C-alpha positions in Angstrom: -23.9 -1.1 6.5 -25.4 2.1 4.2 -28.8 1.4 3.0 -30.3 2.5 -0.4 -33.0 5.3 0.2 -35.3 7.3 -1.8 -35.5 11.1 -1.3 -39.0 12.1 -0.4 -38.6 15.3 -2.1 -36.8 14.7 -5.2 -37.2 11.0 -5.5 -33.4 10.4 -6.1 -31.7 7.5 -4.6 -29.1 8.0 -2.0 -27.1 5.9 0.7 -28.0 6.3 4.3 -26.8 5.0 7.5 -30.4 4.8 9.0 -32.3 2.0 7.7 -35.9 2.4 6.4 -37.4 1.0 9.6 -36.4 4.7 11.2 -39.1 6.4 9.9 -38.0 10.0 11.1 -34.2 9.8 10.0 -33.0 9.5 6.7 -35.7 10.7 4.6 -34.2 13.2 2.4 -31.0 13.3 0.5 -29.7 16.8 1.5 -30.9 19.7 4.2 -32.3 21.4 1.2 -34.8 18.7 0.0 -35.4 18.7 4.1 -36.4 22.4 4.2 -38.2 22.5 1.4 -41.2 20.7 3.0 -42.8 22.9 5.8 -43.5 20.2 7.8 -39.8 19.1 8.3 -38.5 22.8 8.1 -36.2 23.0 11.5 -38.0 25.2 13.7 -34.9 26.5 16.1 -33.4 28.0 12.7 -36.6 30.3 12.0 -38.3 31.4 8.8 -36.1 31.0 5.9 -36.0 33.1 2.3 -36.0 31.7 -1.0 -32.9 33.2 -2.8 -31.6 32.1 -6.1 -27.9 31.3 -6.3 -25.9 33.8 -8.2 -23.9 31.0 -10.1 -26.1 27.9 -11.0 -29.5 29.8 -10.7 -30.9 27.2 -8.4 -33.7 28.0 -5.8 -32.8 27.3 -2.3 -33.5 28.1 1.3 -31.2 30.7 3.6 -31.8 32.2 7.0 -32.5 36.0 7.2 -29.4 36.3 9.5 -26.8 35.5 7.1 -28.5 37.6 4.6 -28.3 40.7 6.5 -24.3 39.4 7.2 -23.8 39.7 3.1 -24.0 36.0 2.7 -26.5 33.7 1.0 -25.4 34.3 -2.5 -24.7 30.8 -3.6 -26.4 27.6 -2.8 -23.0 26.1 -2.1 -19.5 26.2 -1.5 -18.6 24.7 -4.9 -20.7 27.6 -6.6 -19.3 30.2 -4.2 -15.6 29.3 -5.3 -16.9 29.2 -9.1 -18.6 32.6 -8.2 -15.1 33.9 -7.2 -16.2 34.7 -3.6 -15.5 33.1 -0.3 -18.0 31.8 1.9 -16.6 33.0 4.9 -15.5 36.4 5.8 -15.4 39.2 3.1 -15.9 38.5 -0.8 -12.3 38.4 -2.6 -11.9 37.0 -5.9 -9.9 34.1 -6.5 -7.2 34.2 -9.2 -6.4 32.2 -12.2 -3.3 30.4 -12.7 -1.7 27.4 -14.5 -0.3 24.4 -12.9 3.6 24.6 -13.2 3.4 20.6 -14.2 0.3 20.0 -15.9 -0.4 23.4 -17.4 -3.9 23.0 -16.4 -6.0 26.4 -15.3 -7.1 26.2 -11.8 -8.1 28.9 -8.9 -6.4 29.7 -6.0 -6.5 32.1 -3.3 -4.5 35.1 -3.3 -3.4 34.5 0.3 -1.7 31.3 -1.0 0.1 32.9 -3.3 1.3 35.2 -0.6 2.5 32.4 1.3 4.4 30.6 -1.9 1.8 28.2 -2.5 -0.9 27.9 -5.4 1.8 26.6 -7.9 0.3 23.2 -8.7 -3.4 22.2 -9.4 -3.4 19.0 -7.2 -1.1 17.4 -4.5 -0.1 14.7 -7.3 1.1 17.4 -9.4 3.3 18.7 -6.5 4.7 15.4 -5.8 5.3 14.5 -9.4 7.4 17.7 -10.0 9.1 17.0 -6.8 9.8 13.4 -8.1 11.2 14.8 -11.3 13.6 17.5 -9.7 14.7 14.3 -7.6 15.6 12.3 -9.9 17.8 14.8 -11.7 19.4 15.9 -8.5 19.9 11.9 -8.2 21.6 11.7 -11.8 23.8 14.8 -11.0 25.6 13.1 -8.3 26.1 9.7 -9.6 29.7 8.8 -11.1 28.4 6.3 -13.8 30.7 3.9 -15.5 30.5 3.0 -19.0 30.9 -0.5 -18.3 27.0 -1.4 -17.6 28.2 -4.2 -15.0 30.2 -1.9 -12.9 29.2 -0.2 -9.9 27.9 3.3 -10.1 28.8 5.0 -7.0 26.8 7.9 -5.2 29.1 10.9 -4.6 27.0 13.2 -2.5 26.3 12.8 1.2 25.0 9.7 3.3 25.1 8.2 6.8 28.0 6.6 8.4 27.5 3.0 7.1 28.4 4.3 3.5 25.0 4.6 2.0 23.8 7.7 0.4 20.7 9.3 1.4 18.3 11.6 -0.8 14.9 13.5 0.5 11.8 13.8 -1.3 8.8 15.7 0.2 10.9 15.7 3.9 11.3 12.4 3.5 14.7 10.5 3.6 15.5 7.3 1.5 18.6 5.8 1.1 19.8 5.9 -2.7 20.1 2.4 -3.6 16.2 2.1 -2.9 15.6 5.0 -4.7 17.6 3.8 -8.0 15.7 0.4 -7.4 12.3 2.6 -7.4 13.0 4.6 -10.3 14.3 1.8 -12.5 11.7 -1.1 -11.6 8.7 1.3 -10.6 7.8 -0.3 -7.2 9.1 -1.5 -3.8 7.7 -4.0 -1.6 7.8 -2.5 1.9 8.5 -5.4 4.1 11.3 -6.3 2.1 15.0 -5.1 1.5 17.1 -3.7 -1.6 20.3 -6.0 -1.2 23.6 -5.4 -3.1 25.0 -8.5 -4.9 28.6 -6.5 -5.3 28.4 -5.6 -1.7 29.3 -2.0 -2.0 26.8 0.1 0.0 27.4 3.5 -2.3 26.5 1.5 -5.4 23.1 2.4 -6.9 23.8 0.1 -10.3 20.2 -1.3 -10.6 21.9 -4.7 -12.2 23.5 -4.9 -8.2 20.0 -4.6 -6.9 17.6 -7.0 -6.0 14.9 -7.3 -3.2 15.0 -9.8 -0.2 14.4 -10.5 3.0 16.9 -9.5 6.0 17.5 -13.1 6.5 18.8 -13.5 2.8 20.6 -10.1 3.3 22.9 -11.3 6.4 23.2 -15.0 4.8 24.9 -13.1 1.6 26.6 -10.7 3.9 28.1 -13.7 5.9 29.1 -15.5 2.9 30.8 -12.5 1.4 32.9 -11.8 4.9 31.2 -8.7 5.6 30.3 -10.2 8.7 32.7 -11.7 11.2 31.3 -13.8 14.0 32.9 -14.9 17.2 33.1 -18.8 17.3 30.4 -20.1 19.8 31.3 -20.7 23.5 30.0 -24.2 24.9 30.8 -25.9 27.8 33.1 -24.9 30.4 34.3 -22.0 28.2 30.8 -20.3 28.6 30.7 -17.6 31.4 27.2 -19.0 32.9 28.7 -22.4 33.1 28.5 -23.9 36.8 29.8 -27.3 36.1 32.9 -28.5 34.1 33.2 -31.6 31.5 34.5 -34.2 34.4 31.6 -33.4 36.5 29.0 -33.4 33.8 30.3 -37.0 32.7 30.4 -38.2 36.7 26.6 -37.0 37.0 25.4 -38.9 33.7 27.6 -42.2 35.2 25.8 -41.7 38.7 22.1 -41.5 37.1 22.8 -44.4 35.0 23.7 -46.4 38.2 20.3 -45.1 39.8 21.2 -42.3 42.1 18.1 -39.8 42.1 18.3 -36.5 40.7 17.6 -34.6 44.0 20.6 -36.4 45.4 23.0 -35.1 42.3 21.6 -31.5 42.6 22.8 -31.5 46.1 25.9 -32.7 45.6 27.0 -30.7 42.7 25.4 -27.5 44.2 22.8 -26.8 40.9 19.2 -27.3 40.5 17.4 -30.3 40.2 16.0 -29.0 36.8 19.8 -28.7 35.9 20.7 -32.0 36.5 17.8 -33.2 34.5 18.6 -31.3 31.5 22.3 -32.9 31.6 21.0 -36.5 32.1 18.6 -36.0 29.1 21.4 -34.6 27.1 19.4 -31.3 26.7 22.6 -29.5 27.9 26.0 -29.9 27.2 24.9 -31.9 23.9 29.0 -32.2 22.9 29.8 -34.6 25.3 28.8 -38.1 25.3 
């Protein structure tokens, strides 16, 4: 758990994973505060030079080798970005651009623009404009009826079960789930989006509701979309080793006092099978 410590240099409270009992650790809030004190300066880095940040004007320490490489002009990567240089490699200015979604100004590297990136100030803006484009594409491929209670059919691509599909940020969604999302605002992840009209291509939000897989299967069974074969029991089962006459004879002999071992040897089955027949765990449909 983190501990609240007080920096010995700037007297600012900060969170540290070292407890106050560890006297040699967690004493300073940053490497800058640690290196300001000569008694705690790292010996392996050698003597450091006092420099003034080119953006915020704060005094900081830098290794002489960084100065010889042309670095050490800014106290942090944030000041380096605002000062229009990169912290690694050659100094290249950042380009001012306007976000295509929120129209807010931001800085971007020239290499990102050359790759076709740098259109949005944040990932949320990129996701939002992709969502808006997907909604526009969605309504362009929906055959919407004047009757609000009629089915709205998806006319674009889908898979073999009849459900439509739409892709947003390389993630594929079924169109009826996407319709429920844009009309109701959220989706419960562990629930299905079921149809009351039993038309897979329908995206009318009045025909959609969220429910479990069990509710979906029960609804499909009531609508006649699932045809289950009748259960095969007794001698009709392919796994049956006995018939109805033999089962009734086993129960009669067991009632007269015959042991299960003798009945199992007589009918060629296991003793466990005889016990299940006698206790009516198996062959429940017979008296």
